[in-house]
C-alpha positions in Angstrom: -14.4 -19.3 -18.4 -14.4 -18.2 -14.8 -14.8 -14.9 -13.1 -11.7 -12.6 -13.4 -10.5 -9.7 -11.3 -9.6 -6.4 -13.0 -8.1 -3.0 -12.0 -7.4 0.2 -13.8 -4.3 0.4 -16.1 -1.4 2.7 -15.2 -2.7 5.7 -17.1 -6.5 5.2 -16.5 -8.3 7.5 -14.1 -11.6 5.6 -14.0 -13.8 3.2 -15.9 -17.6 3.3 -16.2 -20.0 1.1 -18.1 -23.5 2.2 -17.4 -25.1 -0.7 -19.1 -23.5 -3.1 -16.7 -23.7 -0.7 -13.7 -19.9 -1.1 -13.4 -17.6 1.6 -12.1 -13.9 1.1 -11.3 -12.0 3.9 -9.5 -8.3 4.1 -8.7 -7.2 1.5 -6.2 -10.3 -0.7 -6.7 -10.3 -4.3 -7.9 -13.6 -5.6 -9.2 -14.6 -9.1 -10.1 -16.2 -9.5 -13.5 -18.6 -12.3 -14.3 -18.8 -14.0 -17.7 -21.6 -11.6 -18.9 -19.5 -8.5 -17.9 -16.4 -10.0 -19.6 -18.2 -10.4 -22.9 -19.3 -6.7 -23.0 -17.9 -4.8 -25.9 -16.8 -1.9 -23.8 -15.0 -4.2 -21.2 -13.3 -6.1 -24.0 -12.1 -2.9 -25.6 -10.8 -1.6 -22.3 -9.0 -4.8 -21.6 -7.4 -4.8 -25.1 -6.5 -1.2 -24.9 -4.8 -1.4 -21.5 -7.5 0.8 -19.7 -8.3 -2.3 -17.6 -5.8 -5.0 -16.6 -6.4 -8.5 -15.3 -5.0 -9.2 -11.8 -4.8 -12.4 -9.9 -4.8 -10.8 -6.5 -8.3 -9.4 -5.6 -6.7 -7.0 -3.1 -4.0 -5.7 -5.4 -5.3 -2.2 -6.4 -2.6 0.1 -7.7 0.0 -0.8 -5.1 3.0 -2.4 -6.9 4.5 -5.3 -5.1 3.8 -4.1 -1.5 5.1 -0.6 -2.1 3.3 1.9 0.0 1.6 4.6 -2.1 1.9 8.1 -0.5 -0.8 10.4 -1.8 -0.4 14.2 -1.8 -3.3 16.4 -0.7 -3.5 17.5 -4.4 -3.9 14.0 -5.7 -6.4 13.2 -2.9 -8.4 16.2 -3.8 -8.4 15.3 -7.5 -9.4 11.7 -6.6 -12.2 12.9 -4.3 -13.8 15.3 -6.8 -13.5 12.7 -9.5 -15.3 10.2 -7.3 -18.0 12.8 -6.5 -18.6 13.3 -10.3 -18.8 9.5 -11.0 -20.1 7.9 -7.8 -23.5 9.0 -6.5 -23.4 6.9 -3.4 -22.1 9.1 -0.6 -21.4 6.1 1.7 -18.9 4.6 -0.8 -17.0 7.8 -0.9 -17.0 8.1 2.9 -15.7 4.5 3.3 -13.0 5.1 0.6 -11.2 7.9 2.4 -9.9 8.1 6.0 -10.7 11.0 8.3 -7.1 12.1 8.0 -7.4 12.1 4.2 -10.6 14.1 4.4 -8.8 16.7 6.6 -6.0 16.9 4.0 -8.5 17.4 1.2 -10.3 20.1 3.1 -7.1 22.0 4.0 -6.0 21.8 0.4 -9.3 23.4 -0.7 -9.0 26.1 2.0 -11.7 24.8 4.3 -11.1 25.0 8.0 -11.6 21.7 9.8 -12.5 21.5 13.5 -11.5 18.7 15.8 -15.0 17.5 16.2 -15.8 17.3 12.5 -16.6 13.9 11.1 -16.0 12.6 7.6 -19.6 13.4 6.6 -19.3 17.0 7.9 -16.1 17.5 5.8 -17.8 15.8 2.8 -20.8 18.2 3.0 -18.5 21.2 3.3 -16.5 20.2 0.3 -19.5 19.4 -1.9 -21.5 22.4 -0.8 -18.5 24.7 -1.5 -18.1 23.0 -4.9 -21.8 23.7 -5.7 -21.6 27.4 -4.8 -18.8 28.1 -7.3 
């Protein structure tokens, strides 16, 4: 059996298997090797529809070339979900564009200046989250 590509199912928000060090977030497609495919948790997720096999490694959640428009609310939910799951700041910074970071900040009542970078906005969002 060869490696397969998987993405989240329609109703799944994320997938995490700590024993495999595997995290799949919305819009991501991951390649699973034979060892990962035989994991009990991965098999259950595939059988339950939480994960789906895809042939296109760049597919993500976009259906047949349709452009997915994300609202500031959905971007904010996705951001804070990633902050909870993903500990690597650089992955989060690469995942969102500067414009998306600005939308998330405005949705969360944080003023953004013209000179702010993605890292500045990230720090403002996460420090504000810690204070509450």
